[in-house]
C-alpha positions in Angstrom: 0.0 0.1 0.0 1.4 3.5 -1.0 1.1 6.2 1.6 0.5 9.8 1.2 1.0 12.3 4.1 -0.9 15.6 3.4 -0.3 17.2 6.8 -0.2 21.1 6.7 -1.8 21.0 3.4 -5.4 22.8 3.1 -7.7 22.3 0.1 -7.5 21.9 -2.9 -3.8 20.6 -2.1 -4.7 17.3 -0.5 -7.2 16.3 -3.6 -4.6 17.1 -5.9 -2.1 15.5 -4.6 -4.3 12.3 -3.9 -5.4 12.5 -7.6 -1.5 12.4 -8.7 -0.7 9.6 -6.4 -3.8 7.1 -7.5 -2.9 7.8 -11.3 0.4 6.3 -10.3 -1.0 3.4 -9.0 -2.0 -0.1 -10.8 -5.3 -1.4 -10.9 -6.3 -3.0 -7.4 -3.7 -1.3 -5.5 -4.4 1.0 -2.3 -3.4 4.5 -1.3 -3.6 5.4 2.4 -3.8 9.1 2.9 -3.4 11.0 6.1 -3.3 14.6 7.0 -4.6 17.0 9.7 -6.9 19.4 7.7 -10.4 17.7 8.4 -12.4 19.2 5.6 -9.9 17.2 3.0 -11.4 14.0 4.5 -14.8 14.7 2.7 -13.4 16.4 -0.3 -11.0 13.5 -1.0 -13.9 10.9 -0.4 -16.2 12.4 -2.8 -13.3 12.9 -5.4 -12.6 9.1 -5.0 -16.3 8.1 -5.5 -16.9 10.6 -8.2 -13.9 8.9 -10.3 -14.6 5.4 -9.9 -12.2 4.5 -6.7 -13.4 2.5 -3.7 -13.1 4.1 -0.4 -12.1 1.2 2.0 -11.8 3.2 4.9 -12.3 6.8 6.2 -11.7 7.8 10.0 -10.9 10.7 11.8 -9.7 11.3 15.2 -9.4 14.9 17.2 -6.5 16.2 15.2 -6.3 13.8 12.1 -7.8 12.0 9.5 -7.0 8.5 7.3 -8.5 7.4 4.2 -7.6 4.2 2.4 -8.6 4.3 -1.5 -8.5 1.5 -3.6 -8.1 1.9 -7.4 
């Protein structure tokens, strides 16, 4: 699983970095994105679903979020 850390980035940067990372994956591979800008979680999730990717996991804690996307 490839990991992408977008800590410190605010939208639209986390979505753009996620898009680029997903393009580099092979079909069936997963990408884990972590960060600290909570609105990015929903934006990344929406982007993934709208582009045919599978959101395997989406969770957040008080200060962080984590999302796993399958290509």
